[in-house]
C-alpha positions in Angstrom: 154.4 134.6 213.3 150.9 134.2 211.8 147.9 135.7 213.5 144.5 134.1 212.8 141.2 135.9 213.5 138.1 134.1 214.6 134.5 135.1 215.1 132.2 132.8 217.0 128.5 133.3 217.1 126.7 131.1 219.6 123.4 130.6 221.5 120.9 132.4 219.3 123.3 135.3 218.6 123.6 136.9 215.1 126.5 138.1 212.9 124.8 140.4 210.3 126.2 141.9 207.2 123.8 144.7 206.4 123.0 146.6 203.2 126.3 148.1 202.0 128.3 146.0 204.5 131.2 143.7 203.6 132.9 141.0 205.6 135.8 138.8 204.5 137.4 135.8 206.1 141.0 135.5 205.0 143.3 132.4 205.0 143.4 130.7 208.4 140.5 132.9 209.6 137.2 131.4 210.9 133.6 132.6 210.9 131.7 130.1 213.1 128.0 129.8 214.1 127.0 127.2 216.6 124.3 126.3 219.1 121.6 128.2 217.3 123.8 131.1 216.1 123.3 132.6 212.7 125.4 134.4 210.1 123.0 136.5 208.0 123.9 138.4 204.9 121.1 140.9 204.2 120.0 142.5 200.9 122.9 144.6 199.7 125.5 143.0 202.0 128.4 140.8 200.9 130.5 138.2 202.7 133.6 136.5 201.2 135.4 133.4 202.3 138.9 133.5 200.9 141.2 130.6 200.1 142.0 128.8 203.3 139.3 130.8 205.2 136.7 128.7 207.1 132.9 129.1 207.3 131.8 126.7 210.0 128.1 126.2 210.8 127.2 123.6 213.5 124.8 122.5 216.1 121.4 123.5 214.6 122.8 126.8 213.2 122.7 128.5 209.8 124.4 130.8 207.4 121.5 132.7 205.7 122.1 134.6 202.4 118.9 136.6 202.1 117.4 137.6 198.7 119.7 140.4 197.5 122.6 139.4 199.7 125.8 137.7 198.3 128.2 135.1 199.6 131.4 134.6 197.6 133.5 131.3 198.0 137.0 131.8 196.6 138.9 128.7 195.3 140.2 126.8 198.3 137.5 128.2 200.7 136.6 125.8 203.5 132.9 125.2 204.2 132.1 123.0 207.2 128.4 122.2 208.0 128.4 119.8 211.0 125.6 118.7 213.2 126.6 115.5 215.0 125.9 112.1 213.3 122.4 112.9 212.0 122.2 112.0 208.2 119.8 114.9 207.9 122.0 117.4 209.9 120.4 120.8 210.7 123.6 122.9 210.0 122.6 124.7 206.9 123.9 127.2 204.3 120.5 128.7 203.2 120.8 130.4 199.8 117.9 132.8 199.0 120.3 135.4 197.4 123.5 134.9 195.4 126.1 132.3 195.9 129.2 132.9 193.8 131.6 129.9 193.6 134.9 131.0 192.1 136.5 127.5 192.0 136.8 124.3 193.9 135.9 124.5 197.6 136.6 122.2 200.5 133.2 121.0 201.8 132.8 118.7 204.8 130.0 117.8 207.2 126.5 116.3 207.4 124.8 119.7 207.0 123.5 120.9 203.6 123.2 123.6 201.0 119.6 124.7 200.9 118.6 126.6 197.7 115.4 128.7 197.5 113.5 129.7 194.4 114.9 133.3 194.6 118.6 132.2 194.6 121.2 133.0 192.0 124.3 130.8 191.5 127.3 132.3 189.8 130.1 129.9 188.9 133.0 132.1 187.9 135.3 129.2 188.3 133.2 127.1 186.0 132.4 124.3 188.5 130.1 123.6 191.4 131.4 120.4 193.1 130.2 119.0 196.3 131.1 115.6 197.8 128.9 114.4 200.6 129.4 111.8 203.3 127.8 108.8 201.6 124.5 107.7 200.0 121.5 108.6 202.2 123.3 111.6 203.8 121.8 114.8 202.6 124.1 117.7 201.5 121.8 119.4 198.9 118.2 120.5 199.1 116.2 122.3 196.4 113.0 123.9 197.6 109.7 123.7 195.7 109.9 125.3 192.2 113.6 125.9 192.5 115.9 125.5 189.5 119.7 125.2 190.2 120.8 126.7 186.8 124.4 125.6 186.1 124.3 127.1 182.5 127.5 126.4 180.5 129.4 125.3 183.6 129.9 122.0 185.4 128.1 120.4 188.4 129.6 117.4 190.2 127.5 115.8 192.9 129.2 112.9 194.7 128.5 110.5 197.5 125.3 111.7 199.2 121.6 112.6 199.0 120.1 115.5 197.0 116.5 116.3 198.1 114.2 117.9 195.6 111.0 119.8 196.4 108.0 119.7 194.1 108.9 120.9 190.5 112.6 121.5 191.5 115.3 120.7 189.0 119.0 121.1 188.1 119.4 122.7 184.7 122.7 122.3 182.9 122.2 124.0 179.6 125.4 123.7 177.5 127.4 122.6 180.6 128.1 119.1 182.1 126.6 117.2 185.1 128.5 114.4 186.8 126.5 112.5 189.4 128.1 109.5 191.2 126.9 107.4 194.1 124.0 109.7 194.7 120.5 109.2 195.9 118.0 111.7 194.4 114.9 112.1 196.5 111.8 114.2 195.4 108.8 115.4 197.3 106.5 114.9 194.3 
C-alpha cells in the first residue's frame, strides 16, 4: 500500500520555507497552491520536487522563489501551472532566487515561469526544456534587464509564447538553443 502526502494552500494562505528550512515533495506527493494561495521559499530556504512529485499552482496563485531561496526540480518532477483557459494565465512560478533543474521535467498548464533579474538558473542535468500549449500561449516571461543564462547547456522552448521585458535576453554561450513553434514578444 502506498501513502501519498498532499499539502493544499488556498485562499490567500501561505506555505513558507524560511531561512535554514527545507521542504521536499517525494514521488506521488503534492504541494498545491490555489485560489490566491502562495508557496514562498525565502532567502536561505530550499524546496525540492522529487521525481514523480507534483508542484501545482492554480487559480491566480504563485510559487515564489525569493532572492537567496532555492527550488530544485529533480528529473521527472511534475510542474503544473493552471489558470483556466486564459492564454495569459496568472498561475506563476516566480524565480527571483535559484532554480536548479536536474533533468527533464513534466510541465503542463497555461501559467508561466517568470524570471527576474536577480535569478540564478542551474542546469545540472544539462537541459532546460519547456513545452507550452501552443503559439500565443505564454509560458515564459523574462523581466526587464533579465538574462536567462544557459551557459554550456541546452535550452528547448516549444509551442508557446516567450515574453521579454526591455533589454531581456537568453544567453546560450557554448550551449545550444532549440526554438520551435514559438512566438517571441518583447516590450521594447
